[in-house]
Structures are given as structure tokens and as C-alpha cells.
C-alpha angles and dihedrals in degrees: 000000000000115000123231110269127219093267094045093098090054089057091052096055099073091045094052093042088045090058089052087056090058091048088048091052093050094045093049092047093050089049092054095046091049092047092050091048095049095046104018090168089062116194090343095065114137108234127315100278095101095053091065084089104110093214092058092045091051091049091054092045090051090050092051092048091056096050097078090055092045091054093048091049088047089061093054087046088054090053089051091052093052093045090051090054090047124172095339094071120127108241095220094049091041091055092050089046094052095039093049090049095051090047092049090054091049092051093047090053091044094056091047092049091051096047092045088052095054091049095045100041109025098030113051117180112291097011136096120238118239115271093243093048091046096047093048095046092043095049093040094054096043093046092054090046107042101024108036108015094048094047089051084051088052090053089047092052095042093048091049092048091051090049090050096050095045098043096035093234094127131052116251094247091057093048087054092046088050093051094050090045090052094051090049092050093046101046109014112034096073093055104030119065114232093015091112088069089082091075095062088041091055091044090053092051091048093046091051088050094052089048091051094047090045092052093051091049090052093051091049090048092049092050 
């Protein structure tokens, strides 16, 4: 049986972080679905009366509980992406990739924090929040999520797609999917419900690709 060499740990990092990317994609998709089910009207909801339904409140609370974990796994996914690119990465694009990923995480947490504050402070159990508080919290959270976080996700996807094409670290079909995903996130996600699901879908595809490539590299190294 072959022993682990000095570089064996470096080969394990992309695989472990790639799995984190799969978890992130599933968590973010679940968050979006639960949020859309809890407040299907989105930022255009009329008043807070409809939100007195306990099932809808529970769906939103479940979504908010998942967001911190989605953000944590996204950071590991970001590490997997940079490890996959390796030493050939372009510094300019790598900076844009890293910066957009960090800003996306901050926006994701900000949207969750604002929504949680509205539920916890202005919406005690069995009561309805005031219309002004509800409108502010709803619009603030949705604006952070659909207008800003998703646009940062678009920058993240587009920069990764450009890196993948220029450096040859991604297959052509995945760079094309990334370009389409970036356009949808940039111009469509803020106006079309459920369109933001394209980001976790792209993240899942990229994570699976990183896992497959990492597995092939491990087999070649071990042989």
C-alpha cells in the first residue's frame, strides 16, 4: 500500500472544498425556495396581513437559519475555486473573483440579518408588524438579496468563466453556462421570481467538475 507523500494533503484540499461547494449550492437553493414559499409576493407584497400564516413564517425562519451555513460553505467553495485555478490565475481577474465572492457573502448575511430583525423585533409571536416596519424590512432584505447580492454573484460567475476560458481550467460548455448564468443574475434575477436559482445550479455544476478533476488528478498521482 502506497503511503501518503508530502504533497498528498494539497491534493485533498480541492476535493474537500469541492464537497463544500455542493453543500453550499444545496443550502442556497433551499434558502431561496423556502423564502419564495414564505413570501411569494416578494418585495411587492401588500401589507403584512398575509404573513400571519404560521406555515409561511416558519418557512422564512427556516430559510434565515440556513443562510449562515450557506455563507460559511461558500467561503470554502471559494477556496476550492481558487485552488482549482492554481498558479496560472490572472491577478486582476483573481482579485475580482475574490472580492465579488466576499461582497456576496456580506450581502447575503446583511439580507438575513435585516429580515431576522424585522421578525424578532417588530413581529412578536401572534402579532402583525406595523405596515411601515414591514415595508422597510421587506424591501431592504429583498433589495440586498436580489439587487446587490445576486449582482455580486454575477460578477463572481463571470470572472470565473473568463478565468476558465483564458487559462483553460474549465471546459468550454461550463464557461458558456457561466456566461448565461451571469447575464441572468445581472439583468433578470431582480425582476423574475426564482431566477436567482441559476446561481446555486451553476455552483453545483462547478463543484462537481472540480471534484471530478480532483479525483482524476489523485488517481494519476497515485499511479
